[in-house]
C-alpha positions in Angstrom: 33.2 -38.8 -54.1 34.1 -35.1 -54.8 32.0 -32.1 -54.2 33.1 -28.7 -55.6 31.8 -25.2 -55.9 29.7 -25.2 -52.6 29.2 -21.7 -51.4 28.9 -21.2 -47.6 27.7 -18.1 -45.9 29.1 -17.1 -42.5 27.9 -19.5 -39.7 26.3 -21.7 -42.2 26.4 -25.5 -41.7 27.6 -28.0 -44.3 26.1 -31.5 -44.3 28.2 -34.2 -46.0 26.5 -37.5 -46.8 28.6 -40.6 -46.1 27.4 -44.0 -47.3 29.0 -47.2 -46.0 28.2 -50.6 -47.7 30.9 -53.1 -46.6 31.4 -56.1 -48.9 33.4 -58.2 -46.4 33.9 -58.5 -42.6 37.0 -56.4 -42.3 38.2 -52.9 -41.3 37.5 -50.1 -43.7 39.1 -46.6 -43.4 38.6 -43.4 -45.3 39.2 -39.7 -44.9 36.8 -36.8 -45.6 38.7 -33.7 -46.6 37.1 -30.3 -46.8 39.0 -27.6 -48.6 37.8 -24.0 -48.1 38.9 -21.1 -50.2 37.7 -17.5 -50.3 35.0 -16.8 -52.8 36.9 -13.7 -54.2 40.1 -15.8 -54.7 42.1 -13.8 -52.2 44.6 -15.4 -49.8 44.5 -15.3 -46.0 47.2 -13.1 -44.6 48.8 -16.0 -42.6 52.2 -16.8 -44.0 53.6 -20.4 -43.6 57.2 -20.4 -42.5 59.7 -22.9 -41.2 58.9 -21.8 -37.7 55.1 -22.0 -38.1 53.1 -24.5 -36.1 53.6 -27.9 -37.8 50.1 -29.1 -36.9 48.6 -26.0 -38.6 50.8 -26.3 -41.6 49.2 -29.7 -42.5 45.8 -28.1 -42.6 46.5 -25.3 -45.1 47.3 -25.0 -48.8 49.9 -22.4 -49.7 50.0 -20.1 -52.7 53.2 -19.2 -54.6 53.7 -16.1 -52.6 53.7 -18.2 -49.4 50.4 -17.0 -48.1 47.5 -19.3 -47.2 45.4 -20.1 -50.1 43.0 -22.6 -48.5 42.1 -24.3 -45.2 41.7 -28.0 -44.9 39.5 -29.9 -42.4 40.4 -33.6 -42.3 37.9 -36.1 -40.8 39.1 -39.8 -40.6 36.3 -42.3 -40.9 36.6 -45.9 -39.6 34.0 -48.3 -40.9 33.0 -51.4 -38.9 31.4 -54.3 -40.7 28.5 -55.7 -38.6 26.8 -59.0 -39.2 23.0 -59.2 -39.3 21.3 -59.8 -35.9 21.3 -63.5 -35.0 18.6 -65.7 -33.4 18.3 -65.6 -29.6 20.0 -68.2 -27.5 17.9 -69.2 -24.4 19.5 -70.0 -21.1 16.9 -71.5 -18.8 17.3 -72.4 -15.1 15.1 -73.0 -12.1 15.5 -70.3 -9.4 18.0 -71.1 -6.6 19.7 -73.6 -8.9 22.8 -73.4 -11.1 23.1 -74.4 -14.8 26.2 -74.6 -17.1 25.4 -74.5 -20.8 27.6 -74.9 -23.8 26.8 -72.2 -26.3 28.2 -72.3 -29.9 28.3 -69.0 -31.8 29.1 -69.0 -35.5 31.0 -66.0 -36.9 30.4 -65.9 -40.7 32.8 -64.3 -43.2 35.9 -64.0 -41.0 39.0 -63.0 -42.9 42.5 -64.0 -41.7 44.8 -61.1 -40.9 48.5 -61.3 -41.2 48.8 -58.4 -38.7 46.5 -59.9 -36.1 48.0 -60.3 -32.6 48.0 -63.9 -31.5 46.3 -65.0 -28.4 44.1 -63.5 -25.9 40.4 -63.3 -25.5 39.0 -60.6 -23.3 36.0 -60.2 -21.0 35.6 -57.0 -18.9 36.0 -58.0 -15.2 37.3 -61.5 -16.0 40.8 -63.0 -16.4 41.5 -63.7 -20.0 43.5 -66.7 -21.1 44.4 -68.4 -24.3 46.2 -71.5 -25.6 46.6 -70.1 -29.1 50.0 -71.0 -30.5 52.5 -68.2 -31.0 52.2 -67.9 -34.8 52.3 -64.7 -36.9 51.9 -66.1 -40.5 48.4 -64.7 -41.0 46.8 -68.1 -40.5 43.4 -68.4 -38.6 45.3 -69.3 -35.4 46.5 -65.6 -35.2 43.0 -64.2 -35.1 42.0 -62.6 -31.9 38.4 -62.1 -30.7 37.3 -59.7 -28.1 33.9 -60.5 -26.5 31.7 -58.7 -24.0 28.3 -59.3 -22.5 26.3 -56.1 -22.8 23.0 -55.3 -21.1 20.1 -53.2 -22.4 20.0 -51.0 -19.2 21.7 -50.5 -15.9 18.7 -52.0 -14.2 19.1 -55.3 -16.1 22.8 -55.2 -15.5 22.3 -54.9 -11.7 19.9 -57.9 -11.9 22.1 -60.2 -14.1 25.7 -59.2 -13.7 26.3 -61.2 -10.5 24.2 -64.2 -11.7 25.8 -64.8 -15.1 29.3 -66.0 -16.0 30.7 -66.5 -19.5 34.0 -68.0 -20.7 35.4 -68.8 -24.1 36.6 -72.5 -24.0 37.2 -73.4 -27.6 37.7 -71.9 -31.1 37.1 -73.8 -34.4 37.8 -72.7 -37.9 36.3 -73.9 -41.2 38.7 -72.7 -44.0 36.3 -73.5 -46.8 33.2 -71.7 -45.5 35.3 -69.0 -43.6 33.2 -69.7 -40.5 34.7 -69.4 -37.0 32.8 -71.2 -34.2 33.4 -69.8 -30.8 32.3 -72.2 -28.0 31.4 -70.6 -24.7 30.6 -72.0 -21.3 27.8 -70.0 -19.8 26.9 -70.2 -16.1 23.5 -69.0 -14.9 22.6 -69.1 -11.2 19.4 -67.1 -10.6 18.1 -66.4 -7.1 14.5 -65.6 -8.1 12.2 -66.0 -11.1 13.0 -63.6 -13.9 13.3 -63.1 -17.7 16.0 -60.8 -18.9 18.0 -60.3 -22.1 21.6 -59.5 -22.8 23.8 -59.4 -25.9 27.1 -61.0 -26.6 29.2 -58.6 -28.7 32.2 -60.2 -30.5 34.8 -58.2 -32.4 37.6 -59.6 -34.5 40.9 -57.8 -34.7 41.0 -58.4 -38.4 37.6 -56.6 -38.7 34.0 -57.5 -38.2 31.4 -57.2 -35.4 28.9 -59.9 -34.5 26.0 -59.6 -31.9 24.2 -62.6 -30.4 21.1 -62.0 -28.2 20.9 -64.1 -25.0 17.7 -64.7 -23.1 18.0 -65.7 -19.4 14.9 -67.3 -18.0 14.6 -68.3 -14.3 11.6 -70.4 -13.5 9.8 -70.8 -10.2 11.9 -72.5 -7.5 11.1 -75.8 -5.7 8.7 -75.6 -2.7 10.7 -75.0 0.5 8.5 -77.0 2.8 4.9 -78.0 3.4 3.4 -76.4 6.6 0.6 -78.5 8.2 -1.7 -76.8 10.6 -3.9 -79.1 12.7 -7.2 -77.7 13.9 -7.9 -77.7 17.6 -11.6 -77.3 17.3 -14.4 -75.6 15.4 -14.1 -71.8 15.2 -10.9 -72.0 17.1 -7.5 -70.6 15.9 -4.6 -72.9 15.3 -1.1 -71.4 15.2 2.1 -72.8 13.8 5.5 -71.0 13.7 8.3 -71.2 11.2 11.5 -69.2 10.5 12.4 -67.2 7.3 16.0 -66.3 6.6 16.8 -63.5 4.2 19.7 -64.0 1.8 20.4 -60.2 1.6 20.3 -57.3 4.0 
């Protein structure tokens, strides 16, 4: 869009509306350019010469006499297409046990990208690996997906981070429906009963962002032991001793 004839007083703010409505899951880029000229039509005294600052020269328009006619402010805009929020995937395990669950996440609307870098998947704090063939012909095999397990707060992160593991084990592509299925192996080993949430954020190098909520539920653990106390007589105390070992400091 183009806006012209806006008059600004000194120290006045200018708000520019930007509307983003992506049609496909790809990267969109645009530039907002603001061109400011004096209301009376006069030029600024700054003269652009060959020795002038090259970075500054790109941000000015020059009149025929070489003086500065206008000043440009250039703001690049990168648009990220994000898929609608998906249904939650529930990972359930009994406390003090360990469960491994296969989780399939469907990425709808993926576009092949000829410039995509083949190969690796990435998880912060984990070693990334890939068996993707070294092809650069723009086929789905060249698509790279970056994934991360994000937490709603630092408190939830401290509770879950050491209890949860996630690894991408397989990638499937449906060319007709343009759906990529990422298959993860999720490990959950809770130490106590809890219910916490996290989000798997997946980004494709060709463009597109998908978010999948995960709910981690740890149920009550098995009973450790049954303690039997035998009475020695009416209105008399009976005592039994047992040891408790803490798993932490």
